[in-house]
VOGU-3710 file (C-alpha; in Angstrom, 3 decimals, decimal comma):
1> xxxxxxxxxx> 2,329/0,570/-3,533  4,700/1,570/-6,267  3,745/0,215/-9,641  2,464/3,565/-10,909  5,483/5,440/-9,850  8,520/3,837/-11,407  9,034/1,633/-14,404  10,834/-1,658/-13,762  14,514/-1,852/-14,479  15,490/-3,728/-17,604
11> xxxxxxxxxx> 17,448/-6,327/-15,631  19,752/-8,417/-17,751  17,322/-10,245/-20,013  18,614/-8,618/-23,193  21,815/-10,613/-22,851  20,025/-13,926/-23,406  18,047/-14,139/-26,610  15,486/-16,683/-25,488  14,686/-14,731/-22,336  14,114/-11,581/-24,360
21> xxxxxxxxxx> 11,952/-13,596/-26,767  9,810/-14,888/-23,884  9,367/-11,408/-22,514  8,518/-9,892/-25,892  6,066/-12,688/-26,681  4,267/-12,268/-23,357  4,049/-8,489/-23,742  2,828/-8,827/-27,335  -0,003/-11,150/-26,299  -1,008/-9,103/-23,257
31> xxxxxxxxxx> -0,623/-5,595/-24,711  -3,983/-5,256/-26,531  -5,841/-6,738/-23,558  -3,948/-4,527/-21,119  -4,680/-1,378/-23,141  -8,413/-2,088/-23,342  -8,615/-3,161/-19,699  -6,685/-0,100/-18,496  -8,824/2,262/-20,561  -11,921/0,884/-18,836
41> xxxxxxxxxx> -10,557/0,738/-15,284  -8,847/4,135/-15,513  -11,627/5,787/-17,511  -10,800/9,504/-17,440  -12,924/12,297/-16,055  -12,072/15,735/-17,422  -12,489/18,964/-15,464  -11,292/21,994/-17,393  -7,791/21,220/-18,601  -7,283/18,274/-16,256
51> xxxxxxxxxx> -8,104/14,604/-16,766  -7,919/11,997/-14,022  -9,084/8,376/-13,550  -12,662/7,920/-12,362  -11,396/5,399/-9,817  -9,614/8,238/-7,980  -12,911/10,119/-7,649  -14,539/6,866/-6,438  -11,872/6,444/-3,739  -11,930/10,058/-2,558
61> xxxxxxxxxx> -15,747/10,170/-2,513  -15,752/7,089/-0,277  -13,323/8,785/2,114  -15,563/11,851/2,353  -18,768/9,847/2,823  -17,277/7,518/5,446  -15,743/10,475/7,312  -19,127/12,164/7,629  -21,075/8,941/8,292  -18,823/7,910/11,185
71> xxxxxxxxxx> -18,670/11,390/12,670  -15,030/12,154/11,783  -13,872/9,028/13,601  -10,289/9,410/12,323  -9,897/12,463/14,560  -11,943/11,664/17,637  -10,835/8,026/17,664  -7,052/8,488/17,577  -6,627/8,078/21,333  -8,616/4,842/21,229
81> xxxxxxxxxx> -6,493/3,668/18,277  -3,294/4,241/20,238  -4,638/2,385/23,265  -5,692/-0,618/21,164  -2,314/-0,833/19,401  -0,613/-0,869/22,808  -2,788/-3,815/23,830  -4,836/-2,039/26,508  -7,994/-3,954/25,628  -6,469/-7,277/24,560
91> xxxxxxxxxx> -6,699/-10,668/26,220  -4,548/-13,771/25,761  -7,690/-15,735/24,984  -8,629/-13,555/22,003  -9,045/-15,570/18,777  -6,767/-14,840/15,846  -3,130/-15,208/14,882  -1,224/-11,954/15,532  -1,350/-8,988/17,973  -2,730/-5,630/16,852
101> xxxxxxxxxx> 0,736/-4,150/16,299  1,862/-7,048/14,088  -1,334/-6,798/12,009  -0,674/-3,082/11,539  2,959/-3,525/10,468  2,025/-6,388/8,128  -0,490/-4,172/6,347  1,859/-1,179/6,397  4,603/-3,210/4,753  2,297/-3,654/1,773
111> xxxxxxxxxx> 1,794/0,100/1,314  4,942/1,866/2,536  7,377/1,787/-0,361  8,256/3,582/-3,568  4,909/5,376/-3,443  6,279/7,363/-0,515  9,581/8,121/-2,260  9,193/8,202/-6,037  5,493/9,081/-5,915  5,948/12,174/-3,797
121> xxxxxxxxxx> 8,774/13,390/-6,019  6,586/12,961/-9,088  3,692/14,732/-7,353  5,911/17,708/-6,564  7,020/17,947/-10,191  3,470/17,621/-11,528  1,606/19,761/-9,018  4,230/21,821/-7,264  4,461/22,222/-3,470  0,682/22,685/-3,180
131> xxxxxxxxxx> 0,102/19,012/-4,017  1,395/18,226/-0,519  -1,639/19,836/1,119  -4,060/17,731/-0,922  -2,030/14,576/-0,282  -2,388/15,172/3,445  -6,127/15,757/3,114  -6,542/12,589/1,026  -4,573/10,627/3,628  -6,850/11,878/6,397
141> xxxxxxxxxx> -9,930/10,861/4,402  -8,372/7,468/3,703  -8,201/6,822/7,444  -12,008/6,587/7,554  -12,010/4,186/4,604  -9,467/1,888/6,270  -11,498/2,006/9,474  -14,579/0,759/7,616  -13,082/-1,988/5,463  -10,824/-3,418/8,167
151> xxxxxxxxxx> -13,666/-3,562/10,710  -15,603/-5,669/8,211  -12,514/-7,773/7,511  -12,542/-8,970/11,113  -16,319/-8,973/11,596  -16,957/-11,658/8,975  -13,688/-13,599/9,186  -13,478/-17,339/9,688  -11,185/-18,793/12,357  -10,269/-22,314/11,253
161> xxxxxxxxxx> -9,763/-25,351/13,480  -5,966/-24,994/13,258  -6,168/-21,404/14,516  -5,462/-19,781/11,164  -7,766/-17,064/9,887  -9,372/-16,195/6,569  -10,964/-12,779/6,425  -11,104/-9,542/4,528  -13,246/-8,950/1,437  -13,361/-12,695/0,649
171> xxxxxxxxxx> -15,698/-13,022/3,629  -17,623/-9,762/3,844  -18,327/-9,239/0,140  -20,534/-12,370/-0,126  -22,520/-11,062/2,848  -22,850/-7,594/1,329  -23,923/-8,880/-2,084  -26,194/-11,733/-0,970  -29,282/-9,550/-1,510  -28,409/-9,626/-5,234
181> xxxxxxxxxx> -28,496/-13,421/-5,257  -25,960/-16,192/-4,744  -24,485/-16,143/-8,253  -23,883/-12,342/-8,443  -22,370/-12,440/-4,934  -19,941/-15,233/-5,845  -19,131/-13,605/-9,185  -18,290/-10,205/-7,706  -16,233/-11,743/-4,913  -14,514/-13,952/-7,489
191> xxxxxxxxxx> -13,601/-10,905/-9,574  -12,067/-9,337/-6,471  -10,087/-12,514/-5,688  -8,776/-12,886/-9,252  -7,708/-9,237/-9,307  -5,831/-9,569/-6,005  -4,154/-12,774/-7,203  -3,028/-11,224/-10,512  -1,561/-8,180/-8,823  -0,072/-10,242/-6,003
201> xxxxxxxxxx> 1,983/-12,379/-8,379  2,866/-9,631/-10,875  2,857/-6,222/-9,161  3,317/-7,329/-5,567  5,935/-9,926/-6,468  7,694/-9,633/-9,845  7,785/-5,845/-9,852  9,112/-5,683/-6,292  11,731/-8,350/-7,034  12,758/-6,413/-10,150
211> xxxxxxxxxx> 13,101/-3,176/-8,189  15,058/-4,893/-5,413  17,545/-6,292/-7,922  17,775/-2,960/-9,755  18,616/-1,057/-6,558  21,227/-3,567/-5,416  22,702/-3,633/-8,923  22,928/0,175/-8,953  24,836/0,414/-5,670  27,271/-2,315/-6,745
221> xxxxxxxxxx> 28,420/-0,703/-9,969  25,427/-0,997/-12,285  25,602/-3,122/-15,424  29,399/-2,981/-15,296  29,470/-4,315/-11,743  29,351/-7,870/-10,397  25,555/-8,044/-10,869  25,593/-6,882/-14,477  25,077/-10,272/-16,084  21,904/-12,287/-16,605
231> xxxxxxxxxx> 23,435/-15,169/-14,660  23,982/-12,897/-11,669  20,351/-11,768/-11,900  19,151/-15,369/-11,744  21,378/-16,152/-8,758  20,159/-13,003/-7,014  16,582/-14,035/-7,742  17,111/-17,476/-6,229  18,655/-15,959/-3,092  15,809/-13,446/-2,818
241> xxxxxxxxxx> 13,242/-16,215/-3,264  14,939/-18,206/-0,509  14,733/-15,214/1,847  11,082/-14,722/0,968  10,390/-18,433/1,486  11,993/-18,304/4,930  9,390/-15,702/5,910  6,215/-16,710/4,087  6,361/-20,440/4,826  5,615/-19,540/8,437
251> xxxxxxxxxx> 2,360/-17,801/7,478  1,038/-14,516/8,837  2,686/-15,055/12,231  6,109/-15,147/10,587  5,253/-12,247/8,280  3,961/-10,214/11,233  7,062/-10,961/13,307  9,306/-9,865/10,429  7,420/-6,717/9,494  7,038/-5,685/13,147
261> xxxxxxxxxx> 10,814/-5,211/13,161  11,449/-4,238/9,542  8,740/-1,598/9,061  9,467/0,472/12,211  13,219/0,304/11,503  12,759/1,476/7,916  10,331/4,174/8,966  12,575/5,520/11,723  15,633/5,649/9,457  13,737/7,346/6,651
271> xxxxxxxxxx> 11,916/9,879/8,856  15,184/10,609/10,707  16,830/11,402/7,377  13,928/13,684/6,463  14,227/15,457/9,804  17,974/15,874/9,308  17,411/17,559/5,937  14,684/19,776/7,387  16,660/20,733/10,496  19,760/21,438/8,400
281> xxxxxxxxxx> 17,649/23,943/6,465  15,516/25,121/9,369  15,490/28,721/8,208  13,718/27,591/5,016  10,838/25,859/6,828  8,497/28,889/7,087  8,905/29,606/3,378  8,293/25,944/2,546  5,068/25,844/4,554  3,963/29,086/2,926
291> xxxxxxxxxx> 4,660/27,649/-0,538  2,575/24,553/0,270  -0,443/26,630/1,300  -0,026/29,113/-1,531  0,400/26,348/-4,088  -2,664/24,499/-2,816  -5,012/27,428/-3,437  -3,140/29,682/-5,889  -1,519/27,446/-8,491  -0,783/29,930/-11,254
301> xxxxxxxxxx> 1,383/28,613/-14,035  0,509/24,960/-13,513  -1,728/22,955/-15,830  -5,266/22,942/-14,474  -4,503/25,445/-11,743  -5,849/24,636/-8,281  -8,004/21,758/-9,585  -4,975/20,221/-11,263  -2,872/20,456/-8,111  -5,718/19,025/-6,017
311> xxxxxxxxxx> -6,119/16,044/-8,341  -2,386/15,337/-8,392  -2,298/15,297/-4,592  -5,410/13,134/-4,260  -4,235/10,727/-6,942  -0,767/10,191/-5,494  -2,182/9,685/-1,999  -4,754/7,175/-3,251  -2,070/5,229/-5,119  0,169/5,276/-2,052
321> xxxxxxxxxx> -1,995/4,105/0,866  -4,422/1,736/-0,956  -7,383/2,847/1,183  -10,519/1,386/-0,366  -8,878/-1,438/-2,299  -9,603/-4,007/0,426  -6,094/-5,465/0,420  -5,171/-4,276/3,918  -8,322/-5,841/5,378  -6,848/-9,262/4,526
331> xxxxxxxxxx> -3,878/-8,710/6,843  -5,881/-6,998/9,576  -8,355/-9,901/9,646  -5,694/-12,118/11,254  -5,582/-9,986/14,424  -6,203/-11,456/17,873  -9,425/-9,816/19,031  -13,046/-10,450/19,978  -14,180/-6,982/18,892  -13,975/-6,403/15,110
341> xxxxxxxxxx> -14,067/-2,616/15,280  -10,967/-2,587/17,482  -8,926/-3,418/14,377  -10,732/-0,702/12,460  -9,272/1,772/14,932  -5,816/0,241/14,452  -6,102/0,379/10,654  -6,618/4,145/10,768  -2,934/4,491/11,582  -1,988/3,148/8,130
351> xxxxxxxxxx> -2,837/6,242/6,033  -1,719/8,420/8,959  1,776/6,895/8,866  1,974/6,146/5,149  0,595/9,375/3,696  0,209/12,041/6,370  3,594/11,445/8,033  6,014/9,778/5,597  4,760/11,389/2,375  4,612/14,790/4,054
361> xxxxxxxxxx> 8,133/14,446/5,444  9,375/13,496/1,979  7,608/16,473/0,431  9,038/18,900/2,977  12,561/17,566/2,401  12,158/18,022/-1,353  10,682/21,514/-1,077  13,188/22,746/1,486  16,398/21,198/0,217  15,609/20,295/-3,361
371> xxxxxxxxxx> 14,568/23,626/-4,809  16,811/23,412/-7,936  15,832/19,856/-8,888  12,175/20,499/-7,985  12,021/23,572/-10,184  13,742/21,681/-12,992  11,148/18,922/-12,685  8,265/21,407/-12,784  9,824/23,115/-15,812  10,106/19,736/-17,539
381> xxxxxxxxxx> 6,399/19,070/-16,983  5,415/22,516/-18,241  7,568/21,991/-21,347  5,669/18,803/-22,090  8,602/16,508/-21,380  6,868/14,643/-18,543  7,775/14,292/-14,879  11,325/13,315/-13,944  12,148/10,126/-12,059  10,664/10,682/-8,596
391> xxxxxxxxxx> 13,358/8,649/-6,857  16,093/10,802/-8,398  14,325/14,024/-7,424  13,948/12,805/-3,837  17,515/11,505/-3,737  18,881/14,836/-4,981  17,002/16,662/-2,235  18,473/14,444/0,464  21,952/14,731/-1,037  21,990/18,480/-0,399
401> xxxxxxxxxx> 22,288/17,778/3,332  23,488/14,167/3,307  25,824/13,559/0,359  26,049/9,865/1,188  22,298/9,340/1,550  21,515/8,198/-2,036  23,270/4,903/-1,230  21,216/4,529/1,957  18,088/5,415/-0,003  18,854/2,623/-2,470
411> xxxxxxxxxx> 19,039/0,141/0,398  15,837/1,542/1,902  14,022/1,128/-1,416  15,177/-2,498/-1,542  13,917/-3,145/1,982  10,609/-1,437/1,210  10,254/-3,646/-1,852  11,052/-6,797/0,141  8,514/-5,988/2,841  5,870/-5,289/0,200
421> xxxxxxxxxx> 6,685/-8,583/-1,474  6,170/-10,748/1,597  2,902/-9,041/2,514  1,483/-9,439/-0,976  2,409/-13,116/-0,872  -0,108/-13,420/1,968  -2,791/-11,438/0,140  -2,324/-13,642/-2,912  -2,483/-16,780/-0,774  -5,883/-15,806/0,610
431> xxxxxxxxxx> -7,159/-15,046/-2,902  -5,814/-18,410/-4,083  -7,519/-20,136/-1,172  -10,857/-18,543/-2,051  -10,565/-19,641/-5,681  -8,974/-23,103/-5,311  -9,460/-24,146/-1,688  -7,158/-23,914/1,314  -5,758/-27,446/1,536  -2,105/-27,923/2,406
441> xxxxxxxxxx> -1,335/-29,097/-1,131  -3,096/-26,057/-2,572  -1,087/-23,666/-0,387  2,204/-25,367/-1,307  1,299/-25,055/-4,990  0,596/-21,339/-4,631  3,781/-20,615/-2,686  5,854/-22,543/-5,237  4,338/-20,499/-8,070  4,869/-17,268/-6,150
451> xxxxxxxxxx> 8,532/-18,022/-5,438  9,121/-19,053/-9,063  7,872/-15,666/-10,242  10,068/-13,964/-7,647  13,058/-15,352/-9,541  11,491/-14,486/-12,893  10,913/-10,916/-11,744  14,612/-10,268/-11,203  15,406/-11,220/-14,807  12,380/-10,178/-16,876
461> xxxxxxxxxx> 10,419/-6,937/-16,989  7,047/-7,896/-18,537  5,995/-4,248/-18,865  2,573/-4,962/-20,368  1,866/-7,737/-17,882  2,549/-5,291/-15,065  0,281/-2,696/-16,666  -2,480/-5,285/-16,782  -1,872/-6,194/-13,111  -1,864/-2,499/-12,265
471> xxxxxxxxxx> -5,369/-2,098/-13,668  -6,532/-5,349/-12,071  -5,693/-4,028/-8,612  -7,976/-1,039/-9,020  -10,860/-3,246/-10,101  -10,821/-4,174/-6,421  -11,728/-0,590/-5,482  -15,018/-0,672/-7,393  -16,076/-4,061/-6,000  -14,790/-3,575/-2,453
481> xxxxxxxxxx> -16,234/-0,133/-1,790  -19,621/-1,138/-3,158  -19,691/-3,939/-0,587  -18,574/-1,604/2,205  -21,362/0,867/1,379  -23,944/-1,910/1,753  -22,598/-2,834/5,215  -22,144/0,662/6,669  -24,919/0,219/9,287  -23,132/-2,884/10,622
491> xxxxxxxxxx> -19,889/-0,959/11,064  -21,623/1,967/12,776  -23,355/-0,322/15,245  -20,043/-2,028/16,095  -18,381/1,356/16,556  -21,078/2,752/18,830  -21,162/-0,342/21,042  -17,366/-0,408/21,359  -17,051/3,264/22,259  -19,881/2,899/24,787
501> xxxxxxxxxx> -18,086/-0,062/26,421  -14,844/1,916/26,501  -16,564/4,880/28,141  -18,211/2,673/30,777  -14,933/0,908/31,603  -16,117/-2,487/30,400  -13,275/-2,799/27,882  -10,654/-2,392/30,616  -12,130/-5,312/32,519  -12,159/-7,478/29,425
511> xxxxxxxxxx> -8,639/-6,389/28,526  -7,033/-7,849/31,653  -4,534/-10,474/30,558  -5,827/-13,128/32,912  -4,865/-16,709/32,012  -8,046/-17,964/33,703  -10,386/-15,627/31,821  -12,938/-17,823/30,075  -13,548/-17,003/26,402  -17,276/-17,531/26,980
521> xxx> -17,350/-14,480/29,263  -16,126/-12,245/26,459  -18,508/-10,532/24,021
//
């Protein structure tokens, strides 16, 4: 997720008066609502000199509680997670739409993005090297949260007659809240669906399209290059929408097939670049690790000291991996499996890859190779001038070892944005289906609207609209985690039964890919 971490580029809308007028009018109407809404959703908690949104405390507290409740499952269950992803316990007769690996990459494509590039750079400037330690810890806690919500996403899903699946919070929240009555249950689930839909069209679509165009424009000469005009922005938007349509019209199977290739490729290229920077400065690694540990517990000179650094790390991790928001459970619900908790084990790899691995690699590259720009960023924060652009800070760090890498980074950012866009199209579709029904005509209407706003996003910024969508997404955290808390005993029972079957060898028998295996013989 990236909406917190970089403001949208100003595209080319200023060149056409009526486009600028539309944008200004929309922002003017939305601004007062967005400000009030954001002040409520991101209500600040103050500890000493540091203020942070209450929603961050809500997300981190859930990670701690789930970690303890499930007996530190994110550590003792990693081997099981790896086996499930590799298909050890899968059968061809399992209901669902996509294999475990495709479900994982589909969900990852919605979280791996600018949050891992710009967000880490901003965290380093705000909290110094010590923020890395707390980011890692928050990522590890988020693994337990993903385990819980994605298990429920599959447990209460509905497999339709045509083989497609609807799951995630749209199905388990009504079950969790039914003790409050039918109307409160439908209202709370409806609030979740509306919030996902708003963010899906604005933050997950327009913002990503805007960033994709901005990156391509930058590497082709900026506003003075061939993509400097408003007309070029529109054409680019139409082409981008066509590429998106080619993927999303095929549903989650097409999205999973695309992300299963795109996400690993992006991840390998990016991590390889990080490793190159680190290995090129290998003699600086011990000092970098020492600075991370020292900064985590002895943060003299930084606003808020250790508490401030801790909050920066937790906040950036929470905004990066989306653990607790319920969005990933929508993608994971489409998995082919008979055992819901199996996908909970798979989902644990999301924060592990997104935050613990990729964010940490980015941080190390910045600390090791980007000392001048990192120090300049920290000085800027201390002087009250705010954090520098996180992408630039990260890019400068890479450029110390790979002078040509900023251009590659621009392409990577565009690919990250594209993968996020197609995944959020699916999340929005499921929210639309909950609110308006899942008929063919209804789905075509949604996809047409989504693709229209893809084009709009390349031309217009809608800053206030995006701020409103930003806040709407985190409304999901309050609703979703409340529902998960109410269903914790269900998850624990599923987990215990699954691990017992694995220990006894029963899962291996059921996992044989036998064409003649009758579904009725499976649990």
